[in-house]
C-alpha positions as CSV (number, residue, x, y, z in Angstrom):
1,M,144.2,86.6,89.1
2,S,142.5,89.4,87.2
3,K,144.2,92.8,86.9
4,C,142.6,95.9,88.3
5,S,144.1,99.2,87.5
6,N,142.6,100.6,90.7
7,C,144.1,98.2,93.2
8,D,146.9,96.5,91.3
9,L,149.6,98.1,93.5
10,W,148.1,96.6,96.6
11,Q,148.2,93.0,95.4
12,M,151.8,92.3,96.7
13,P,151.9,91.3,100.4
14,R,153.7,93.7,102.7
15,G,155.2,92.5,106.0
16,F,155.8,94.7,109.0
17,Q,159.1,94.0,110.8
18,R,159.5,97.5,112.2
19,A,157.0,100.2,113.4
20,S,158.2,102.3,110.4
21,D,157.0,99.6,108.0
22,Y,153.5,99.7,109.5
23,A,153.5,103.6,109.6
24,A,154.5,103.8,105.9
25,T,151.7,101.4,104.8
26,S,149.2,103.1,107.1
27,A,149.9,106.5,105.5
28,K,149.6,105.0,102.0
29,L,146.3,103.3,103.0
30,S,145.0,106.6,104.3
31,E,145.9,108.2,101.0
32,A,144.1,105.4,99.1
33,L,141.0,105.9,101.3
34,N,141.1,109.6,100.6
35,R,141.4,109.1,96.8
36,E,138.6,106.5,97.0
37,V,140.8,103.7,95.7
38,L,140.0,101.5,98.7
39,N,137.1,101.5,101.2
40,L,137.5,100.7,104.8
41,V,135.1,97.9,105.5
42,S,135.9,97.2,109.1
43,E,138.7,98.2,111.5
44,E,140.0,97.9,115.0
45,N,142.5,100.6,116.1
46,F,143.6,101.6,112.5
47,E,145.7,104.7,112.9
48,G,146.0,105.8,109.3
49,S,148.5,108.5,108.8
50,K,148.8,109.1,112.6
51,A,150.9,105.9,113.0
52,S,154.3,106.4,114.5
53,N,157.6,105.6,112.7
54,K,159.2,104.9,116.0
55,N,156.7,103.0,118.1
56,W,154.3,100.1,117.5
57,P,150.6,101.0,118.2
58,K,149.6,100.5,121.8
59,C,146.9,98.0,120.9
60,S,146.8,95.3,118.1
61,V,145.4,96.5,114.8
62,S,143.2,94.9,112.2
63,G,141.4,96.2,109.2
64,K,139.5,95.0,106.2
65,F,139.6,97.0,103.0
66,E,137.9,96.7,99.6
67,C,138.8,98.0,96.1
68,T,136.2,100.5,95.0
69,K,136.4,99.3,91.4
70,C,136.6,95.5,91.5
71,G,135.6,94.7,95.1
72,K,138.9,92.8,95.9
73,G,139.4,92.4,99.6
74,F,142.5,93.2,101.6
75,S,143.5,92.6,105.3
76,L,145.7,94.6,107.6
77,V,147.0,93.0,110.9
78,V,149.5,94.2,113.5
79,D,150.2,91.9,116.5
80,V,151.6,94.3,119.1
81,D,152.8,91.4,121.3
82,A,154.8,89.9,118.5
83,C,155.9,93.3,117.1
84,R,155.0,92.3,113.6
85,G,152.1,92.2,111.1
86,G,151.3,92.7,107.5
87,F,148.9,93.7,104.7
88,H,147.8,91.2,102.1
89,A,145.1,90.6,99.5
90,N,142.4,88.1,100.5
91,P,142.2,84.9,98.5
């Protein structure tokens, strides 16, 4: 895997076992979007920094992101019915 100084911190998968895990990652993703580290390619119900630390989103969430420097893709998924999800780099 090639190293990219722009998106290297996003390469490690993040699992969401609690609503606060999702909220923390959403806030960091919003910051990365604002700093133009990542682009939001497609999304369904992505809450960004408005995600709640106490409650899962009302609807399932998905999103596709892309590094602005190297083009590496990333996926965000939250399954509300299973109360879990994650963020990972695409193969």
